[in-house]
C-alpha positions as CSV (number, residue, x, y, z in Angstrom):
1,M,-80.8,-25.3,-31.7
2,I,-82.5,-23.3,-29.0
3,F,-84.9,-24.9,-26.4
4,E,-86.9,-23.3,-23.6
5,S,-86.5,-26.4,-21.4
6,P,-83.7,-28.7,-20.5
7,V,-86.4,-31.6,-21.1
8,V,-88.1,-32.1,-24.5
9,R,-90.6,-34.3,-26.2
10,A,-89.3,-36.5,-28.9
11,E,-91.3,-34.7,-31.5
12,E,-89.6,-31.3,-30.4
13,L,-86.2,-32.9,-30.6
14,E,-86.8,-34.1,-34.2
15,R,-88.5,-31.0,-35.4
16,V,-85.7,-28.9,-34.0
17,T,-82.5,-31.1,-34.6
18,G,-83.5,-33.6,-37.2
19,W,-82.6,-36.4,-34.7
20,R,-85.4,-39.0,-34.4
21,L,-85.9,-41.3,-31.4
22,K,-86.2,-44.9,-32.6
23,A,-85.5,-48.4,-31.0
24,E,-81.9,-48.2,-32.4
25,G,-81.3,-45.0,-30.8
26,L,-81.1,-41.4,-31.9
27,C,-81.2,-41.6,-35.9
28,R,-80.8,-39.0,-38.5
29,E,-81.1,-40.1,-42.2
30,D,-79.2,-43.4,-42.3
31,R,-77.1,-42.7,-39.2
32,C,-78.1,-43.7,-35.6
33,V,-76.3,-43.2,-32.2
34,Q,-76.8,-45.3,-29.2
35,F,-79.5,-43.7,-27.0
36,T,-82.1,-44.9,-24.5
37,A,-85.0,-42.8,-23.5
38,R,-86.9,-43.8,-20.3
39,D,-89.8,-41.6,-21.6
40,A,-90.2,-40.2,-25.1
41,R,-92.2,-37.5,-23.6
42,R,-89.4,-36.1,-21.1
43,I,-85.9,-36.3,-22.8
44,P,-83.1,-34.7,-21.0
45,L,-81.1,-32.5,-23.3
46,A,-78.1,-33.3,-21.3
47,D,-78.5,-36.9,-22.3
48,V,-78.8,-36.0,-25.9
49,A,-75.7,-33.9,-25.9
50,T,-73.8,-36.7,-24.3
51,A,-75.1,-39.3,-27.0
52,L,-74.2,-36.9,-29.7
53,S,-70.8,-35.3,-28.2
54,A,-72.5,-32.0,-28.8
55,P,-72.1,-29.1,-26.4
56,L,-75.1,-27.9,-24.5
57,V,-75.0,-24.4,-22.9
58,H,-77.7,-22.9,-20.6
59,D,-78.3,-19.2,-20.6
60,E,-79.8,-18.4,-17.1
61,R,-80.8,-14.9,-17.8
62,H,-83.1,-15.8,-20.7
63,A,-83.9,-19.3,-19.4
64,L,-82.8,-20.8,-22.8
65,W,-80.6,-24.0,-23.6
66,A,-78.7,-24.3,-26.8
67,L,-77.8,-27.5,-28.2
68,G,-74.8,-27.5,-30.5
69,A,-73.7,-29.6,-33.4
70,E,-72.1,-32.9,-33.1
71,S,-68.5,-32.2,-32.1
72,G,-67.0,-35.7,-32.0
73,G,-66.1,-34.9,-28.4
74,H,-63.9,-31.8,-29.4
75,A,-66.4,-29.0,-28.1
76,L,-65.1,-26.2,-26.2
77,T,-66.6,-26.3,-22.7
78,T,-65.2,-22.6,-21.7
79,A,-64.4,-19.5,-23.4
80,T,-61.2,-19.2,-21.2
81,A,-58.1,-19.2,-23.2
82,P,-54.9,-20.8,-21.9
83,D,-52.4,-18.5,-20.4
84,L,-49.9,-17.8,-23.0
85,E,-46.6,-16.1,-22.5
86,L,-45.0,-14.6,-25.9
87,P,-42.5,-12.0,-26.3
88,D,-43.9,-8.4,-27.0
89,V,-42.5,-6.0,-29.8
90,Q,-39.6,-5.1,-27.3
91,G,-38.9,-8.9,-26.7
92,R,-40.2,-8.7,-23.1
93,P,-42.5,-11.7,-21.8
94,F,-46.1,-10.8,-22.1
95,R,-48.7,-13.0,-20.5
96,L,-52.3,-13.1,-21.7
97,S,-53.6,-13.4,-18.3
98,S,-52.5,-9.8,-17.7
99,L,-55.5,-8.7,-19.7
100,R,-57.9,-10.6,-17.3
101,G,-61.2,-8.8,-17.2
102,Q,-60.9,-6.9,-20.4
103,K,-62.3,-7.9,-23.7
104,V,-59.6,-9.2,-26.0
105,V,-59.4,-10.2,-29.8
106,L,-57.0,-12.8,-30.2
107,V,-56.0,-13.6,-33.9
108,A,-54.0,-16.6,-35.1
109,W,-52.5,-17.0,-38.6
110,A,-50.8,-19.8,-40.1
111,S,-49.2,-20.0,-43.7
112,W,-50.4,-23.6,-44.2
């Protein structure tokens, strides 16, 4: 859900996200989350993101804000992978950090 400002009106929030500002908080269909807006004309997206446990990302270059889906508090806040160390095909230790600054595709697989 893309926004052009970090502060939105209640009508825009509902139109873009489906979340409606009510006395009970932010509501969508039959579900509400606790939320208090001081001014329905100026709702900070950061406050909405916190209430919904949703990620909020700012693209400075394009002056856009993206509000992600609810995450239950499990959203990634960075695209930095942990520094893994695994054996290479010859059995020598290999650290993911040795590739820092390069584009890397990391594929994980599990049989279950």
